[in-house]
N, C-alpha and C positions, 0 to 999 in steps of 0.2 A: 588377557584372561581376567574374568570378573573375580573380584576379591572373594566373593562367597564360594565360587568354584575352587579357588586356590585353597581356601580354608577347609572345604570338604575333603580335598585330596590329602592335605596335610593331616587332618584328623584321622583319616583312614589309615595312613601310614603309622601314625602314633598308636592307634589301636592294635596294629599288627606287631608292634615292638614289645617284646617281653624281655625283661632282664632275667638274669640267673635266679635272683631271689623270687621273682614272680613265678618262674617255672617251678621252683622248689615248692612254693606255696600251693600252686595248682596241682602238683603231683601229690602233695599231702592230702589235699581235698579229695582227689580221685581215690586215694587209698582209703580215706575215712568213708567215703560214699560206698565203696565196694564192701567194706567190712560191715557198715550199717545195714546193708542189704544181704548180709551173709554170703557174699560172693568173694572169690579169691582175686585180689588185685594182681594184675600181671604187667610186666614190662610192655608186652605187646599191646595190651589194652590201653595203657597210658600213652604209648606212642601213637596209637590210632586216634585217641582223643586229641592229642596235641596236633597231629596231622590235620584233623578236621578243623580245629581252631585256626590253624595257619591257612588252610584252604579258604575258610570263610573270610578271613582278613584279606587274603589275596583277591577274592571276588569283590569285596567292598572297595579295595584299592583300585582294581580295574574299572569298576563302575564310576568311581569319583574321577579318575583320570580320563575316562571316556567322556564323561559329562563336561569336564573342563576343556577337552579338545574340541568338542562340538560347539561349546560357547565361544571359544576363541576363534574357531573357523568361521562361525556365523558373524562374529564381530568383524573379522578381517574382510569377509565378503561384503558386508554392508558398508564398511569404510571404503573399500575399493569402488563400489558402485557410486557412492557419494562423491568420491574424488573424480571419477570419470564424468559424472554429471556436471560437477563444478568446472572441470576443464573444458567441457563442451560449451558451457555458458561463457566462459572467458574467451574461448576461441570465437564464438559467435559475436560477442561484443567487440572483439578486435577487428573482425571482418567488417562489421558495421562502421567502425571508426576509420577504417582505411579506405572505404569506398566513397 
């Protein structure tokens, strides 16, 4: 796997990870935002917002992992083809030397 792809996947996971303190701060921000807009903050509203944030993070993670998989698969296929070609060259040289 390319180091850049690995870093993308790792960063997506890091973005998805919230600590208890971060959740508390985000909940406070949600409550302030609702009150600033003269709306009633609700548990359900907060849960919906948190669910959307987690869903976005999951999509980012899936994209990064998928990209890493494709890069790794492409690299493996290219390496396999080069190995087969080299083996054929060696086999051909061996045949020439034994005839």
